[in-house]
N, C-alpha and C positions, 0 to 999 in steps of 0.2 A: 927341521923335523916337521913333517906335514901332520895335519889333523889325524889322518888315518894311522900314523905311526905312533901317536901318543896313546899309551895304555889307558883303557877305560876301566876305572876302579869303582869300588863301592861308594867312595866319596863323590865321584862324578855322577853316579846314579842319584844319590841323595840331593846333590845340587840341582840336577835336572828336575827332580820331583818338586823341589821348592820353587824353581823358576818357571817351569812349564805348567805345573798343575796347582800352583798356589797352595801348597801344603806347608804349614808352619813347621820350621825345623824341630820344634819340640814335640811334634806328632810323629816324628820318624824314629820309631822304636823297633829294633831288630825282630822281635817276636810278634809284632802286630802284622795282620794280613793287609794286603793292599786295600781290601774293602773297608777294614777298620780305619784306614787312613783317609777314607772318603773317595777312593777311586771307583769308577764304574767300568762297564765293559767297553764303552767308547774310549775311555782313558787308556785301556790296554792297547788299542790301535794307535792312540796318540803316542804311546811310549815307542812303538816301532818307528813312527814318523820322526819323532824327536831324536831317536838313536841314529837314524840315517843322517839327519841334518847335522848332528853334533860330532859324529865320528867320521863321516865321509865313507861309511861302509854300509852295504846293503844287508840288513838283518831281516830274515823272513820270519813269519809267525811260526813256522815249523821248527825253526832253530831256537825259538823263544817260548818254550812250553810253560808259561806262567798263567795263573788264573787269579781271580779275586781272592781266593783262599790261600794263595801263596804268601808266605811271610816275607817281610822286607829282606831279611838276611838271605833266605833262599833265592828270592828274586835277584838280589845282587850277584850271587854266585852264578846263576843261570845267565843273566845279562852279560856279565864280564866275560864268561866263557864264550857266549855266542858272538860278541863283538870281536874277540880275539880270533875266532875262526872265520868271520865274515870276510868277503872279498871287498876290496875298495871299489867305490863307485867312480868310474872313469868319466872323462868329459863326454865321451860318446854316449855313455849310459844316461847321463843327465839330460842330454838333448832329446833322446828318444821319447 
């Protein structure tokens, strides 16, 4: 099974936030907004980059309508849905 075939779950998102954005696991509460967890607008772009790298799929900002006021629970639903729909990044795409 390739990276792009592995389902991206809420747990995957939480692990990514801990590892990529140095958020303590105890700060990951479903009702907290991304801003309340300490993320800023540049981090929203970082989420896109990290998703592409971790999933092998190209997720665009248009497919990921999250803001700093989005709760973690809602962000997880949006991200998981966007990753499931996104196309895999092929070798030719990576070289361009």
